[in-house]
N, C-alpha and C positions, 0 to 999 in steps of 0.2 A: 306474467304484472293483470291485470284484464286490464280489456279497450272495450268499451260500452257505446252503442251506441240505442237511440231512442227517434221514434218516427209514431209521428203527433194527426191522427184525424178525427173530427168535429162530423157524426153523420149528418146531415144536408134536407135529408128525407124517410119516412119511416123505411127499415130495411126488414119486412118479411123473410124470414129467417123456413117457411115449409121447405123449400126447395135447393137452400143451401147462400151462399153467396160469395163470390169473388169481387174484392177488392182491389185494384189494380194498383204498384205502388205508386202509382204517379199523381192519388191522391195525396199521399203524402206529406209532412214535411219535418226536417230531424233537428236537434236544441240550435241548432242556429233560425229559425225559422221555415229557411231556406225551403226548394221546392223539390222531392228528388224522384233518382229517374227506378232505383229500384235498393232491393235496403242490401246490406251488409249481412249475410251470415256469416257466421265463425266455422268449416267441416274439418275434422269430428274434435276443434277444443274448442267447443263453447256449447249453446243454448239461446232460443229465446224461448221471449212469455210474451202474453198477450192478455192487458189486461181492457176489460173491456166494463166505462164506469168506474172506474178505479178499483177493479180487483180482478184480480190475477182467474184466468180462464183457465180449466183443465186441458193439459197438452193431447185429449185427445177430441177435440171440437172442432182443431182448429188443426193449417200444416201453410209452411209459408215459402216458395221460392223468391229467387229475387226479384221478379218479377210482379208477384201479390199474396194478396190471404188469404185462407179461401174457412171457410166456417164451414163446417158440415150441416145435412139438415139437420134442424133442429124446430119445435112447439114453441116459438120466441117470435116476439119484436123488439126490434130495436128502436128508438125512436130519435127524429132529428136532435141534435143536439146533441147526443147523446158521442162520450168521449173512447177513443180507439185508439191505443199507445200500445207499439211494440217493442219489448227492449230485446236490444241482440248480442250476448252477453262475450269473450272474447277469451285465450290465454294466450299468451305470447311470450317466450324466454327471451330474456338479454342474452 
């Protein structure tokens, strides 16, 4: 059975990704609009997808720990108002 957790953040100021960026989990909220303190990750029986501006991102440009999302250095800017969505999907057996 799949279990899905989604986390949301709207960029509040332009983020220059030239040196990479780390966003703490505490900036995000869940499907119930509740602030969170950490991301739920399902390892080894799951995976995480990152969406920026509704576009799924390549796995190699980010890492996620329970405490934070880190985007690797990249020649780009995330502009204020850009939505970031993290989808954590895990599989459990009955």
